[in-house]
C-alpha positions as CSV (number, residue, x, y, z in Angstrom):
1,M,15.1,-14.4,6.7
2,E,14.7,-12.2,3.6
3,I,11.6,-10.3,2.6
4,D,11.2,-8.8,-0.8
5,I,8.3,-6.3,-1.0
6,Y,6.9,-5.4,-4.4
7,S,5.3,-2.1,-3.9
8,D,4.4,1.3,-5.4
9,P,4.5,4.5,-3.3
10,I,1.1,5.6,-4.8
11,C,-0.6,2.4,-3.7
12,P,-2.5,2.9,-0.4
13,W,-2.8,-0.8,0.3
14,C,1.0,-0.9,0.1
15,Y,1.2,1.7,2.9
16,I,-1.3,-0.4,5.0
17,G,0.7,-3.6,4.2
18,K,3.9,-1.9,5.4
19,R,2.2,-1.2,8.7
20,R,0.8,-4.7,9.1
21,L,4.2,-6.3,8.3
22,E,5.8,-4.0,10.9
23,R,3.2,-5.2,13.5
24,A,3.8,-8.8,12.5
25,L,7.6,-8.3,13.1
26,D,6.9,-6.5,16.4
27,Q,4.9,-9.6,17.6
28,R,7.6,-12.0,16.3
29,H,10.6,-9.9,17.3
30,E,12.9,-12.9,17.1
31,H,12.9,-12.6,13.4
32,K,15.3,-10.0,12.1
33,P,14.7,-10.1,8.3
34,R,16.6,-8.3,5.6
35,I,13.9,-6.3,3.8
36,R,14.3,-5.3,0.1
37,W,11.8,-3.0,-1.5
38,R,11.1,-3.9,-5.2
39,A,9.7,-1.7,-7.9
40,F,6.2,-2.2,-9.3
41,Q,4.3,0.5,-11.1
42,L,0.6,0.5,-10.8
43,N,0.5,2.7,-13.9
44,P,3.5,1.8,-16.0
45,D,2.2,3.9,-19.0
46,M,1.7,7.0,-16.9
47,P,3.1,10.2,-18.6
48,A,6.3,11.3,-17.0
49,S,4.6,14.5,-15.8
50,G,1.7,12.5,-14.2
51,I,-2.0,13.1,-14.6
52,E,-4.3,15.6,-12.8
53,R,-6.1,13.7,-10.1
54,T,-9.7,14.2,-11.2
55,Q,-8.8,13.0,-14.7
56,Y,-7.0,9.9,-13.3
57,L,-10.0,9.0,-11.1
58,A,-12.3,9.3,-14.1
59,L,-10.1,7.1,-16.2
60,K,-9.5,4.5,-13.5
61,F,-12.8,4.4,-11.6
62,G,-15.3,6.1,-13.9
63,G,-15.5,9.3,-11.8
64,P,-15.0,10.7,-8.3
65,D,-18.2,9.2,-6.8
66,R,-17.0,5.6,-7.3
67,A,-13.5,6.6,-6.3
68,H,-14.8,8.2,-3.1
69,Q,-16.5,5.0,-2.1
70,L,-13.4,2.9,-2.6
71,Y,-11.1,5.4,-0.9
72,E,-13.4,5.9,2.1
73,N,-13.0,2.2,2.8
74,I,-9.3,2.5,2.5
75,R,-9.3,5.5,4.8
76,R,-11.1,3.6,7.5
77,V,-8.7,0.6,7.2
78,G,-5.8,3.1,7.4
79,E,-7.1,4.4,10.7
80,T,-6.7,1.0,12.2
81,V,-3.0,1.0,11.6
82,G,-2.3,4.6,12.4
83,I,-2.4,6.1,8.9
84,E,-4.4,9.3,8.4
85,F,-5.1,9.1,4.6
86,A,-6.0,12.5,3.1
87,F,-6.9,11.6,-0.4
88,D,-8.6,15.0,-1.0
89,K,-5.2,16.7,-0.7
90,I,-3.8,14.8,-3.7
91,A,-3.7,17.0,-6.8
92,L,-1.6,14.9,-9.2
93,T,-1.2,11.2,-9.7
94,P,2.5,10.9,-10.6
95,N,4.6,8.5,-12.7
96,T,6.6,6.7,-9.9
97,V,9.7,5.5,-11.8
98,Q,11.7,8.4,-10.3
99,A,10.4,7.6,-6.8
100,H,11.5,4.0,-7.3
101,R,15.0,5.3,-8.3
102,L,15.2,7.2,-5.0
103,I,14.2,3.9,-3.2
104,R,17.1,2.2,-5.0
105,L,19.5,4.8,-3.8
106,A,18.3,4.6,-0.2
107,S,18.5,0.8,-0.2
108,A,22.3,1.0,-0.1
109,T,22.1,3.2,3.1
110,A,20.7,3.1,6.6
111,Y,17.8,5.3,5.5
112,S,15.9,2.9,3.4
113,E,12.9,2.5,5.7
114,T,12.9,6.2,6.5
115,V,12.7,7.1,2.8
116,I,9.9,4.6,2.1
117,E,7.9,6.0,5.0
118,A,8.5,9.5,3.9
119,L,7.3,8.8,0.3
120,F,4.1,7.2,1.5
121,R,3.5,10.0,4.0
122,R,4.3,12.8,1.6
123,Y,1.8,11.5,-0.9
124,F,-1.0,10.1,1.2
125,V,-1.0,12.3,4.3
126,D,0.5,15.6,3.0
127,G,-0.8,15.4,-0.5
128,G,2.7,16.4,-1.7
129,A,4.6,15.7,-4.9
130,I,6.7,12.6,-5.3
131,G,7.0,12.5,-9.1
132,D,9.4,15.3,-10.0
133,I,13.1,15.2,-9.5
134,Q,13.5,18.2,-7.2
135,S,10.7,17.1,-4.8
136,L,12.4,13.7,-4.5
137,I,15.8,15.2,-3.9
138,D,14.3,17.3,-1.1
139,L,12.5,14.4,0.4
140,G,15.6,12.2,0.3
141,I,17.7,14.8,2.0
142,E,15.1,15.4,4.7
143,A,15.1,11.6,5.3
144,G,18.8,11.6,5.9
145,L,20.4,10.9,2.5
146,D,23.6,12.8,1.6
147,A,22.6,16.0,-0.2
148,A,25.2,16.1,-2.9
149,Q,25.0,12.4,-3.7
150,T,21.2,12.5,-3.9
151,A,21.2,15.5,-6.2
152,A,23.8,14.0,-8.5
153,Y,22.0,10.6,-8.6
154,M,18.5,11.9,-9.2
155,N,19.7,14.2,-11.9
156,S,21.2,11.3,-13.8
157,D,19.6,8.2,-15.4
158,E,21.3,5.8,-13.0
159,N,19.2,2.7,-12.2
160,L,16.4,3.9,-14.5
161,D,16.6,0.8,-16.7
162,D,17.0,-1.4,-13.6
163,V,13.7,-0.1,-12.1
164,R,11.9,-0.6,-15.3
165,H,13.3,-4.1,-15.7
166,E,12.3,-5.0,-12.1
167,D,8.8,-3.9,-12.8
168,S,8.5,-6.0,-16.0
169,S,10.2,-8.9,-14.2
170,A,7.5,-8.8,-11.5
171,R,4.8,-9.1,-14.1
172,R,6.5,-12.0,-15.7
173,L,6.6,-13.7,-12.3
174,G,2.8,-13.4,-12.2
175,I,2.6,-10.4,-9.8
176,Q,-0.4,-8.4,-10.9
177,G,-1.0,-6.3,-7.9
178,V,0.7,-5.0,-4.8
179,P,1.8,-5.2,-2.1
180,C,3.3,-8.6,-2.7
181,F,5.7,-10.1,-0.1
182,I,8.2,-12.8,-1.1
183,I,9.8,-14.5,1.9
184,N,13.1,-16.3,1.3
185,N,12.5,-16.3,-2.4
186,Q,10.0,-19.1,-1.8
187,Y,6.8,-18.0,-0.1
188,A,4.5,-15.4,-1.4
189,L,1.9,-13.4,0.4
190,S,-0.2,-11.1,-1.7
191,G,-2.2,-8.1,-0.5
192,A,-2.2,-6.1,2.7
193,Q,-2.8,-9.1,4.9
194,E,-3.4,-8.9,8.7
195,P,-0.2,-9.4,10.8
196,E,-1.3,-13.0,11.7
197,A,-1.1,-14.0,8.1
198,F,2.7,-13.6,8.2
199,F,3.2,-15.9,11.2
200,P,3.0,-19.3,9.5
201,I,5.4,-18.2,6.8
202,F,7.8,-16.8,9.3
203,E,7.9,-20.1,11.1
204,M,8.3,-22.2,7.9
205,A,11.2,-19.9,6.8
206,A,12.8,-20.1,10.2
207,Q,12.5,-23.9,10.3
208,E,14.0,-24.2,6.8
209,T,17.0,-22.1,7.9
210,L,17.5,-24.4,10.9
211,N,17.3,-27.5,8.7
212,A,19.8,-26.0,6.2
213,A,22.2,-25.3,9.0
214,A,21.9,-28.8,10.4
215,D,22.6,-30.3,7.0
216,R,25.9,-28.5,6.7
């Protein structure tokens, strides 16, 4: 089974969706999927340097009061899956194209899930930077990536066009929000669904694999 996850590391529902998928797989441990994290930018027109958080909230939600209501709900949901969101610590909403490049680098290693978790945690729990090159290099190294390779890669433009193309391709596929889970390139589950929402799709994907094997 293969699962493609369209996500953005500044999307709180993506962090929640990650946790719920993990719980679903824990409860259906017979499934050992190959997971690929795909690039989607919530703010594709974000300046490379990001936007100061209060300005971003004003532009996106009309101000901090409305944002507080929305994020308070997300914070409560996060608690149910073991995430301690600390939205008040976030000083800058970053452009995430460089973070997606780091995810690309990690995807070819054994540290993919570690890097994904570190990005979410750095931003949402620690209120740390995940937009500038040096912060991402440090995060990647702390997560287990090779120091020299990570520095050389992040200081280049490698995969930059690929990330942007993946984001635009997702929109052409009709993906308008994240997280979006695509199972076996056939079944789509949009949003941070409860673990039980994955089970029927897991079973259909497993049955199709068995049928394909029987037809050979």
